[in-house]
N, C-alpha and C positions, 0 to 999 in steps of 0.2 A: 595739073589743074591749079589755076590761080585762085587765091582766096581773097575775097573782098572784105574790107573792114568798114563797118558803119559806126558812126558815133552819134549818140543820142544824149540829150540832157536828162531824160527820164524814161523808165521802162514801166509800163502798166501790165501787170499780170492778170489775165482774165479779160473778159469782154462783156460782162454783165452791165446792168444799169449804172452801178457805181463807177465802173471802169470808163464808161462813156463820159460821164460828167467829169471825171478826173482828167481824161484826155482832152476834153473840150476846154477845161480851165487852164491846163498846161499850155495848150496851143494859143489861147488868148494871151497868156503870159509870155509868148514868144519862144517857147521851148520846143525843141525837136523831140518827138516822142516815138517810141516803139511800143506796139501792143503785141503781147504774146498770149496765144490761146490755142489749145489743141483742137478746138472745134470752131465752127463758123461764128462770126461776131454775133453777139446777142445774149449769151448766157442762158441759164436754165429757164428763167422767167419768160424771156422773149421767144425762145425757140421750142421749149418742151414743157412749159408749165403754165404760168398765168395767162399769157396772151392767147395761145391756142385754145385753152379752156374757156376763156371769156368770150372768144369769138363763137365757139360752138354753143355755149349757153345763150348768148344773145340771139343767135340765129334760131335756136329752138324756141325761145320765148316769143320771137316774132311770129313763127308758124303757129304756136299755141294761141296767141292773141288773135290772129287772123281767123283761126278756126272758131274761137269763142264768139267773135263778132258775127261770123257767118251763121252760127247757130242761133243767134238772137235776131236774125233777119236784118242785120246791119249790112248795107251794101259794101262789099269788098271789091275794089277796082280790079278789073281783069288784068291790068298790067301788074298789079301787086301779086295776084295769084300766079301769073306767069313767072314773075321773078322768084317767088318762093319755090315753085315747082322746077324751074329750069335755070336758076341763078348760078353764079360762079362759086358757090360755096366750096366745093372740093378744091378748085384751083386757088382760091383766096387762102384757104387753110394751108395748102401746100406752100404758098408764098410766105405766110407767117412763119411756118416751121423752118423754111429755108433761110429765114433771116433777111428777106429782101428789103424790108423797111429799115431795120437797124443797121445793116451793113452800109447803107447809103449814108446814114448819119455818122457812122464811125469814119468813113472816108472823108466826109466833110470836116470832121474834127482833126484831120491830119493823119489818120492811119493809112498805111500803104495798101 
């Protein structure tokens, strides 16, 4: 088995928000970078913490607001009711947890 040797100007350990900005800055500076992380790109905040929680809280607040508006006889558009009842919430949350947004940004910043 042959072994490949890769050369980099910098190695970024981890792939959270700070790592993304470090990688982006190094790439703008013309550096060849490697990013090392045992998990998918994004770090705890993007994949398991802040962003999934904020998405769930925002969705719950939207449902609560629509319910309050309907309770005071404010007309809620049928399209909004349909979106709330049958939206892509589970699929979108899965996309967030899978890091589909952040991994695209990392690849654009020069990550393999």
